[in-house]
ROZAMI-299585 format. One line per 8 residues: number of its first residue (from 1); for each residue z, y, x of N, C-alpha, C, O. Coordinates in nm, 4 decimals, padded with zeros to 6 digits. Atoms other than C-alpha are relative to their C-alpha. Layout:
residues N
NUM = Z,Y,X,Z,Y,X,Z,Y,X,Z,Y,X ~ ...
END
This chain:
residues 145
1 = -00.0281,00.0596,-00.1289,03.9868,-06.6869,-02.2701,00.1236,-00.0890,-00.0127,00.2250,-00.0476,-00.0689 ~ -00.1097,00.0964,00.0058,04.2115,-06.9894,-02.2384,00.1075,00.0353,00.1019,00.0776,00.0723,00.2155 ~ -00.1106,-00.0231,-00.0927,04.5562,-06.9431,-02.0865,00.0007,-00.1104,00.1049,-00.0243,-00.2270,00.0744 ~ -00.0136,00.0966,-00.1079,04.5994,-07.1118,-01.7504,00.1379,00.0174,00.0595,00.1887,00.1292,00.0683 ~ -00.1333,-00.0022,-00.0554,04.9306,-07.2009,-01.5952,-00.0026,-00.0468,00.1444,-00.0799,-00.1354,00.1810 ~ -00.0095,00.0339,-00.1400,05.0232,-07.2208,-01.2291,00.1469,-00.0150,00.0369,00.2328,00.0511,-00.0215 ~ -00.1332,00.0089,-00.0578,05.3321,-07.3296,-01.0400,-00.0121,00.0636,00.1376,-00.0902,00.0190,00.2216 ~ 00.0062,-00.0695,-00.1282,05.3926,-07.0911,-00.7524,00.1410,00.0180,00.0546,00.2382,00.0195,-00.0209
9 = -00.1274,-00.0285,-00.0641,05.6709,-07.0311,-00.5033,00.0377,00.1435,-00.0343,-00.0445,00.2342,-00.0214 ~ -00.0467,-00.1318,00.0394,05.8793,-06.7350,-00.6204,-00.0075,00.1041,00.1091,-00.0080,00.2238,00.0804 ~ 00.0070,-00.0940,-00.1120,05.8589,-06.5801,-00.2743,-00.1251,00.0866,-00.0044,-00.1245,00.1975,00.0488 ~ 00.1243,-00.0775,00.0015,05.5019,-06.4643,-00.3427,-00.0127,00.0884,-00.1239,-00.1089,00.1642,-00.1360 ~ 00.0070,-00.0798,00.1225,05.5777,-06.3052,-00.6804,00.0475,00.1428,00.0243,00.1328,00.1675,00.1095 ~ -00.0473,-00.1377,-00.0031,05.6163,-05.9318,-00.7285,00.1442,00.0023,-00.0497,00.1832,-00.0809,-00.1316 ~ -00.1399,-00.0106,00.0406,05.9789,-05.8247,-00.7698,00.0148,00.0156,-00.1509,00.1088,-00.0381,-00.2095 ~ -00.0123,-00.0230,00.1440,05.9149,-05.7137,-01.1279,-00.0060,-00.1322,-00.0775,00.0639,-00.1483,-00.1775
17 = 00.0113,00.1304,00.0668,05.8154,-06.0698,-01.2273,00.1320,-00.0754,00.0129,00.1815,-00.1319,-00.0847 ~ -00.1291,00.0675,-00.0211,06.1328,-06.2134,-01.0738,00.1088,00.0633,-00.0859,00.1944,-00.0067,-00.1400 ~ -00.1026,-00.0695,00.0774,06.3409,-05.9496,-01.2496,-00.0147,-00.0253,-00.1493,00.0853,-00.0280,-00.2210 ~ 00.0204,00.0359,00.1405,06.1841,-06.0294,-01.5874,00.0646,-00.1356,-00.0286,00.1321,-00.1522,-00.1302 ~ -00.0625,00.1318,00.0149,06.2905,-06.3927,-01.5422,00.1518,00.0139,00.0047,00.2232,-00.0519,-00.0708 ~ -00.1443,-00.0212,-00.0109,06.6349,-06.2724,-01.4381,00.0575,00.0570,-00.1296,00.1645,00.0149,-00.1735 ~ -00.0452,-00.0561,00.1286,06.6677,-06.0640,-01.7579,00.0037,-00.1100,-00.1055,00.1000,-00.1202,-00.1816 ~ 00.0032,00.1086,00.0983,06.5644,-06.3642,-01.9665,00.1169,-00.0952,00.0199,00.1765,-00.1417,-00.0772
25 = -00.1125,00.0894,-00.0276,06.8267,-06.5778,-01.7946,00.1332,00.0650,-00.0361,00.2219,-00.0019,-00.0891 ~ -00.1220,-00.0712,00.0376,07.0973,-06.3123,-01.8405,00.0181,00.0001,-00.1514,00.1291,-00.0183,-00.2013 ~ -00.0059,00.0028,00.1468,07.0132,-06.2945,-02.2102,00.0371,-00.1390,-00.0506,00.1218,-00.1541,-00.1385 ~ -00.0245,00.1380,00.0427,07.0103,-06.6717,-02.2469,00.1448,-00.0418,00.0237,00.2037,-00.1119,-00.0586 ~ -00.1369,00.0363,-00.0342,07.3488,-06.7072,-02.0773,00.1039,00.0899,-00.0671,00.2240,00.0664,-00.0538 ~ -00.0920,-00.0899,00.0676,07.4988,-06.4243,-02.2841,00.0713,00.0958,00.0939,00.1757,00.1509,00.0590 ~ -00.0639,-00.0880,-00.0984,07.5791,-06.2204,-01.9741,-00.0313,00.1472,-00.0260,00.0356,00.2353,00.0281 ~ 00.0297,-00.1345,00.0473,07.4175,-05.9119,-02.1293,-00.0185,-00.0079,-00.1504,-00.0564,-00.1122,-00.2036
33 = 00.0033,00.0048,00.1466,07.4226,-05.8136,-02.4951,-00.1392,00.0175,-00.0582,-00.1664,-00.0291,-00.1688 ~ 00.1349,-00.0214,00.0516,07.0596,-05.7078,-02.5313,-00.0963,00.0298,00.1145,-00.0567,00.0359,00.2309 ~ 00.1042,-00.0229,-00.1001,06.7330,-05.6370,-02.3515,00.0253,00.1285,00.0770,00.0066,00.1330,00.1986 ~ -00.0261,-00.1276,-00.0671,06.8268,-05.2761,-02.2777,00.1031,-00.0160,00.1113,00.0836,00.0337,00.2222 ~ -00.1019,00.0229,-00.1023,07.1406,-05.3839,-02.0937,-00.0546,-00.0873,00.1125,-00.0242,-00.0641,00.2295 ~ 00.0568,00.0898,-00.1002,06.9491,-05.6609,-01.9158,-00.0922,00.0713,00.0970,-00.0824,00.0507,00.2179 ~ 00.0931,-00.0694,-00.0895,06.6735,-05.4359,-01.7808,00.0723,00.1027,00.0868,00.0337,00.1250,00.2016 ~ -00.0798,-00.0930,-00.0812,06.9305,-05.1773,-01.6671,00.0717,-00.0754,00.1114,00.0814,-00.0273,00.2243
41 = -00.0736,00.0800,-00.0982,07.1261,-05.4518,-01.4907,-00.0875,-00.0381,00.1190,-00.0429,-00.0316,00.2336 ~ 00.0872,00.0450,-00.1094,06.8273,-05.5744,-01.2889,-00.0872,00.1112,00.0574,-00.1471,00.0944,00.1636 ~ 00.0735,-00.1144,-00.0539,06.6589,-05.2351,-01.2472,-00.1484,00.0036,-00.0279,-00.2269,00.0423,00.0587 ~ 00.1409,-00.0150,00.0397,06.3289,-05.2572,-01.4370,-00.0060,00.0748,-00.1329,00.0956,00.0908,-00.2005 ~ 00.0169,-00.0705,00.1270,06.1879,-05.0667,-01.7334,-00.0167,-00.1002,-00.1140,-00.0543,-00.2155,-00.0927 ~ 00.0207,00.0843,00.1188,06.1790,-05.2048,-02.0864,-00.1484,-00.0365,-00.0132,-00.1825,-00.1490,-00.0499 ~ 00.1440,00.0273,00.0134,05.7997,-05.1728,-02.0827,-00.0448,-00.1101,00.0968,-00.1289,-00.1930,00.0619 ~ 00.0338,00.1070,-00.0951,05.7771,-05.3907,-01.7697,00.0479,-00.1338,-00.0535,-00.0228,-00.2341,-00.0434
49 = -00.0530,00.1240,00.0578,05.9980,-05.6503,-01.9378,-00.0930,-00.0501,-00.1102,-00.1322,-00.1668,-00.1098 ~ 00.0838,00.0428,00.1128,05.7861,-05.6565,-02.2543,-00.1412,-00.0371,00.0437,-00.2057,-00.1200,-00.0206 ~ 00.1337,00.0321,-00.0504,05.4627,-05.6661,-02.0528,-00.0085,-00.1444,00.0475,-00.1107,-00.2103,00.0286 ~ 00.0047,00.1310,-00.0633,05.5588,-05.9918,-01.8790,00.0841,-00.1081,-00.0669,00.0699,-00.2252,-00.0318 ~ -00.0986,00.0956,00.0511,05.8278,-06.1614,-02.0912,-00.0615,-00.1272,-00.0585,-00.0018,-00.2344,-00.0483 ~ 00.0641,00.1185,00.0581,05.5854,-06.3970,-02.2680,-00.0968,-00.0674,00.0963,-00.1673,-00.1612,00.0590 ~ 00.0961,00.0518,-00.0975,05.3896,-06.4686,-01.9513,00.0644,-00.0737,00.1161,-00.0058,-00.1383,00.1938 ~ -00.0653,00.0619,-00.1152,05.6520,-06.5963,-01.7060,00.1219,-00.0788,-00.0468,00.2026,-00.0309,-00.1265
57 = -00.1089,00.0895,00.0364,05.8938,-06.8874,-01.7372,00.0525,-00.0663,00.1266,-00.0260,-00.1030,00.2140 ~ -00.0514,00.0732,-00.1160,06.1286,-07.0426,-01.4838,-00.0296,-00.1489,-00.0151,-00.0294,-00.2017,-00.1263 ~ 00.0228,00.1440,00.0006,06.0513,-07.4013,-01.3901,00.1250,-00.0675,00.0537,00.1711,-00.0347,00.1630 ~ -00.1153,00.0733,-00.0489,06.3467,-07.6357,-01.3628,-00.0436,-00.0797,00.1212,-00.1412,-00.1544,00.1147 ~ 00.0409,00.0591,-00.1273,06.3330,-07.7594,-01.0050,-00.0173,-00.1507,-00.0111,00.0728,-00.2214,-00.0562 ~ 00.0263,00.1428,-00.0047,06.1728,-08.1014,-00.9698,-00.0193,-00.0659,-00.1355,-00.0287,-00.1884,-00.1428 ~ 00.0114,00.0606,00.1329,06.1359,-08.1513,-01.3441,-00.1315,00.0393,-00.0646,-00.1765,00.1533,-00.0533 ~ 00.1184,-00.0295,00.0782,05.8263,-08.1770,-01.5536,00.0469,00.0476,-00.1363,00.1502,00.0024,-00.1856
65 = -00.0399,-00.0524,00.1298,05.8392,-07.9874,-01.8803,00.0172,-00.1129,-00.1008,-00.0673,-00.2016,-00.1127 ~ -00.0305,00.1013,00.1001,05.9977,-08.1961,-02.1529,00.0082,00.0582,-00.1405,-00.0039,-00.0147,-00.2390 ~ -00.0104,-00.0646,00.1299,06.0371,-07.9412,-02.4330,-00.0897,00.1221,-00.0025,-00.1100,00.1888,00.0990 ~ 00.0801,-00.1212,00.0187,05.8145,-07.6700,-02.5713,00.0398,00.0623,-00.1322,00.0702,-00.0076,-00.2288 ~ -00.0229,-00.0724,00.1245,05.8765,-07.4040,-02.8310,-00.1272,00.0769,-00.0310,-00.1773,00.1538,00.0511 ~ 00.1218,-00.0681,00.0429,05.5764,-07.2817,-03.0256,00.0290,00.0805,-00.1259,00.1143,00.0440,-00.2069 ~ -00.0104,-00.0830,00.1199,05.5433,-07.0086,-03.2859,-00.1342,-00.0038,-00.0709,-00.2397,00.0055,-00.0083 ~ 00.1206,00.0047,00.0823,05.2945,-07.0307,-03.5690,00.0127,00.0982,-00.1145,00.1226,00.1221,-00.1645
73 = 00.0073,-00.0746,00.1251,05.1897,-06.8019,-03.8497,-00.0909,-00.0824,-00.0891,-00.2090,-00.1005,-00.0595 ~ 00.0764,00.0896,00.0871,05.0787,-07.0240,-04.1361,-00.0137,00.0585,-00.1392,00.0702,00.1371,-00.1834 ~ 00.0204,-00.0392,00.1389,04.9382,-06.9651,-04.4830,00.1061,-00.0641,-00.0872,00.1503,-00.1762,-00.0618 ~ -00.0978,00.0539,00.0943,05.1817,-07.0113,-04.7664,-00.0739,-00.0807,-00.1070,-00.0875,-00.0382,-00.2217 ~ 00.0716,00.0912,00.0885,04.9896,-07.2999,-04.9207,00.0652,-00.1371,00.0104,00.1179,-00.1730,00.1157 ~ -00.0598,00.1340,-00.0042,05.1114,-07.6476,-05.0145,-00.0633,-00.0871,00.1081,-00.1856,-00.0914,00.1216 ~ 00.0469,00.0975,-00.0968,05.0849,-07.9012,-04.7331,-00.0297,00.0521,00.1389,-00.0574,-00.0276,00.2286 ~ 00.0362,-00.0535,-00.1315,05.0236,-07.6636,-04.4407,00.1037,-00.0414,00.1052,00.0670,-00.0891,00.2126
81 = -00.1025,00.0402,-00.0959,05.3571,-07.7275,-04.2696,-00.0054,-00.1505,00.0247,00.0133,-00.1956,00.1377 ~ 00.0129,00.1452,-00.0144,05.3135,-08.0999,-04.3342,-00.1160,-00.0353,00.0936,-00.1045,-00.1258,00.1762 ~ 00.1154,00.0229,-00.0873,04.9711,-08.0863,-04.1668,00.0358,00.0315,00.1446,-00.0043,-00.0413,00.2354 ~ -00.0427,-00.0367,-00.1344,05.1253,-07.9096,-03.8650,00.0839,-00.1128,00.0596,00.0614,-00.1552,00.1730 ~ -00.0878,00.1076,-00.0480,05.3934,-08.1777,-03.8349,-00.0770,-00.1291,00.0233,-00.0505,-00.2004,00.1200 ~ 00.0840,00.1191,-00.0187,05.1372,-08.4567,-03.8807,-00.0822,00.0092,00.1284,-00.0985,-00.0904,00.1989 ~ 00.0786,-00.0198,-00.1216,04.9247,-08.3087,-03.6000,00.0859,-00.0221,00.1236,00.0428,-00.0859,00.2196 ~ -00.0920,00.0196,-00.1123,05.2243,-08.2973,-03.3670,00.0307,-00.1485,00.0168,00.0269,-00.2008,00.1282
89 = -00.0328,00.1425,-00.0052,05.3181,-08.6557,-03.4550,-00.1192,-00.0837,00.0462,-00.1021,-00.1797,00.1213 ~ 00.1199,00.0750,-00.0381,04.9586,-08.7787,-03.4151,-00.0253,00.0070,00.1506,-00.0932,-00.0792,00.2065 ~ 00.0152,-00.0149,-00.1447,04.9724,-08.6548,-03.0548,00.1258,-00.0405,00.0756,00.1442,-00.0042,00.1918 ~ -00.1252,00.0528,-00.0568,05.3101,-08.8240,-02.9898,00.1027,00.1062,00.0349,00.1885,00.0836,00.1201 ~ -00.1042,-00.1008,-00.0150,05.5094,-08.5017,-03.0045,00.1148,-00.0347,-00.0931,00.0935,-00.0907,-00.2006 ~ -00.1182,00.0280,00.0811,05.8632,-08.5315,-03.1378,00.0681,00.1326,-00.0330,00.1184,00.2005,00.0565 ~ -00.0577,-00.1273,00.0425,05.9907,-08.2347,-03.3410,00.1514,-00.0055,00.0143,00.2160,-00.0980,-00.0351 ~ -00.1441,-00.0100,-00.0180,06.3427,-08.1298,-03.2404,00.0608,00.0992,-00.0984,00.1647,00.0712,-00.1582
97 = -00.0474,-00.0993,00.0968,06.3870,-07.8154,-03.4530,-00.1182,00.0677,-00.0668,-00.2264,00.0793,-00.0093 ~ 00.0990,-00.0786,00.0737,06.1930,-07.6246,-03.7166,00.0741,00.1164,-00.0650,00.1767,00.0973,-00.1304 ~ -00.0517,-00.1176,00.0690,06.2665,-07.2717,-03.8321,-00.1171,00.0670,-00.0699,-00.2173,00.1007,-00.0067 ~ 00.1062,-00.0654,00.0752,06.0565,-07.1201,-04.1086,00.0574,00.1193,-00.0730,00.1582,00.1081,-00.1428 ~ -00.0402,-00.1198,00.0729,06.0891,-06.7656,-04.2379,-00.0542,-00.0061,-00.1421,-00.1452,-00.0831,-00.1727 ~ 00.0525,-00.0117,00.1354,06.0401,-06.6775,-04.6007,-00.1408,00.0578,00.0061,-00.1678,00.1464,00.0871 ~ 00.1372,-00.0524,-00.0009,05.6725,-06.6164,-04.6782,-00.0040,00.1477,-00.0422,00.0617,00.1888,-00.1378 ~ 00.0262,-00.1393,00.0333,05.5643,-06.2524,-04.6803,-00.1505,00.0188,00.0077,-00.2140,-00.0231,00.1045
105 = 00.1454,-00.0196,00.0050,05.2111,-06.1508,-04.7796,-00.0749,-00.1318,00.0133,-00.1774,-00.1401,00.0809 ~ 00.0633,00.1319,00.0070,05.1259,-06.5176,-04.8391,-00.0117,-00.0714,00.1349,-00.0991,-00.1560,00.1537 ~ -00.0040,00.0728,-00.1258,05.2085,-06.6264,-04.4832,00.1444,-00.0051,00.0489,00.2269,00.0783,00.0117 ~ -00.1365,00.0182,-00.0498,05.5187,-06.7494,-04.3003,-00.0023,-00.0291,00.1491,-00.0915,-00.0975,00.1995 ~ -00.0200,00.0316,-00.1409,05.6359,-06.7570,-03.9409,00.0769,-00.1302,00.0115,00.1762,-00.1508,-00.0583 ~ -00.0665,00.1270,-00.0247,05.7338,-07.1014,-03.8172,00.0187,-00.0140,00.1511,-00.0745,00.0077,00.2286 ~ -00.0278,00.0274,-00.1405,05.9014,-07.1791,-03.4851,00.0405,-00.1464,00.0104,00.1304,-00.1922,-00.0601 ~ -00.0255,00.1428,-00.0164,05.9005,-07.5406,-03.3702,00.0303,-00.0284,00.1468,-00.0450,00.0116,00.2356
113 = -00.0296,00.0497,-00.1341,06.0702,-07.6874,-03.0652,-00.0241,-00.1500,-00.0030,00.0250,-00.2201,-00.0915 ~ 00.0328,00.1413,-00.0009,05.9372,-08.0272,-02.9700,00.0152,-00.0612,00.1377,00.0028,00.0059,00.2402 ~ -00.0050,00.0795,-00.1222,05.9846,-08.2967,-02.7108,-00.1446,-00.0352,00.0323,-00.2135,-00.0983,-00.0478 ~ 00.1396,00.0234,-00.0370,05.6551,-08.3141,-02.5233,-00.0132,-00.1060,00.1087,-00.1209,-00.1246,00.1653 ~ 00.0027,00.0976,-00.1092,05.7492,-08.5870,-02.2764,-00.0949,-00.1166,-00.0261,-00.1422,-00.1796,00.0685 ~ 00.0887,00.1122,00.0320,05.5370,-08.8454,-02.4612,-00.1345,00.0438,-00.0563,-00.2105,-00.0391,-00.1063 ~ 00.1281,-00.0472,00.0534,05.2442,-08.6253,-02.5635,-00.1159,-00.0758,00.0639,-00.1141,-00.1040,00.1838 ~ 00.1178,00.0677,-00.0536,04.9105,-08.8013,-02.5263,-00.1077,00.1005,00.0411,-00.2199,00.0624,00.0745
121 = 00.0886,-00.1084,-00.0402,04.7496,-08.4635,-02.4478,00.0861,00.1159,00.0465,00.2088,00.1055,00.0473 ~ -00.0705,-00.1201,-00.0440,04.8446,-08.1187,-02.3190,00.0480,00.0793,-00.1218,-00.0174,00.0770,-00.2261 ~ -00.0525,-00.0809,00.1106,05.0580,-07.8886,-02.5398,-00.1023,00.1046,-00.0438,-00.1113,00.1362,-00.1625 ~ 00.1030,-00.0987,00.0349,04.7758,-07.6315,-02.5243,-00.1061,-00.0625,-00.0903,-00.1558,00.0029,-00.1820 ~ 00.0977,00.0667,00.0836,04.5370,-07.8869,-02.6728,00.0544,-00.0177,-00.1419,-00.0186,00.0009,-00.2393 ~ -00.0623,00.0125,00.1330,04.7802,-07.9526,-02.9592,-00.0069,00.1341,-00.0718,-00.0389,00.1397,-00.1905 ~ 00.0051,-00.1329,00.0614,04.7979,-07.5786,-03.0212,-00.1426,00.0382,-00.0395,-00.1638,00.1023,-00.1424 ~ 00.1403,-00.0265,00.0344,04.4179,-07.5530,-03.0134,-00.0411,-00.0763,-00.1251,-00.1116,-00.0226,-00.2106
129 = 00.0293,00.0799,00.1192,04.3914,-07.8345,-03.2687,00.0599,00.0680,-00.1231,-00.0060,00.0810,-00.2262 ~ -00.0648,-00.0694,00.1121,04.6420,-07.6539,-03.4916,-00.0750,00.1280,-00.0350,-00.0959,00.1578,-00.1526 ~ 00.0677,-00.1272,00.0220,04.4589,-07.3233,-03.4470,-00.1375,-00.0132,-00.0618,-00.1900,00.0839,-00.1163 ~ 00.1314,00.0219,00.0616,04.1302,-07.4771,-03.5632,00.0091,-00.0048,-00.1520,-00.0912,00.0142,-00.2208 ~ -00.0186,00.0021,00.1446,04.2771,-07.5091,-03.9126,00.0069,00.1441,-00.0503,00.0885,00.2217,-00.0007 ~ -00.0007,-00.1387,00.0480,04.2017,-07.1885,-04.1075,00.1316,00.0420,-00.0658,00.1566,00.1611,-00.0844 ~ -00.1291,-00.0338,00.0601,04.5457,-07.2094,-04.2683,00.1070,00.0278,00.1054,00.2160,00.0745,00.0726 ~ -00.0877,-00.0386,-00.1113,04.7095,-07.1714,-03.9261,-00.0601,00.1280,00.0565,-00.1630,00.1260,00.1240
137 = 00.0558,-00.1309,-00.0306,04.6601,-06.8016,-03.8678,00.0205,00.0425,00.1446,-00.0582,00.1204,00.1984 ~ -00.0307,-00.0399,-00.1371,04.8179,-06.7706,-03.5221,00.0851,-00.1075,00.0654,00.1711,-00.1668,00.0003 ~ -00.0836,00.0920,-00.0768,04.9634,-06.9958,-03.2509,00.0399,00.0679,00.1307,-00.0367,00.1457,00.1876 ~ -00.0474,-00.0599,-00.1247,05.1701,-06.8982,-02.9495,00.1021,-00.0921,00.0657,00.1935,-00.1421,00.0001 ~ -00.0980,00.0741,-00.0773,05.3538,-07.0862,-02.6772,00.1116,00.0964,00.0375,00.0871,00.1962,00.1053 ~ -00.1126,-00.0879,-00.0272,05.7004,-06.9307,-02.6558,00.0684,-00.0384,00.1311,00.0963,00.0483,00.2140 ~ -00.0718,00.0426,-00.1205,05.8676,-07.1390,-02.3851,-00.0230,-00.1478,00.0255,-00.0554,-00.2247,-00.0649 ~ 00.0010,00.1406,-00.0395,05.8616,-07.4647,-02.1937,00.1157,-00.0208,00.0954,00.1476,00.0664,00.1762
145 = -00.1041,00.0323,-00.0975,06.1443,-07.6342,-02.0109,-00.0019,-00.1475,00.0273,00.0781,-00.1967,00.1069
END
């Protein structure tokens, strides 16, 4: 099933969803040292935080998303990362940062933050294109802002 995204007024969200966003913001701003402190501060369980943390993102008021961070698990084969970058560039994405872990069990985690303001398609479509390559084992949208 394809992920679908909606923009909704926060007033209609369950309190737990709002509190998950609040924990993420506290962590980002360094106002709490870790997730445990964050969930205690806002009054939710760790399990509630982990259930929703990858599913809810704050939207900057009046702004269309300009950056996206994606996580990939890729095969440790020559040219795979180059193919990923070529795919992003072919769709007018501009890579801002790349972090690649050392390969373990012939695969490596890669996190890429890109400017999506000039994409000629949706970020989900870019991820689907990447995921069609058998050397890209997993794709995940981490955040958009």
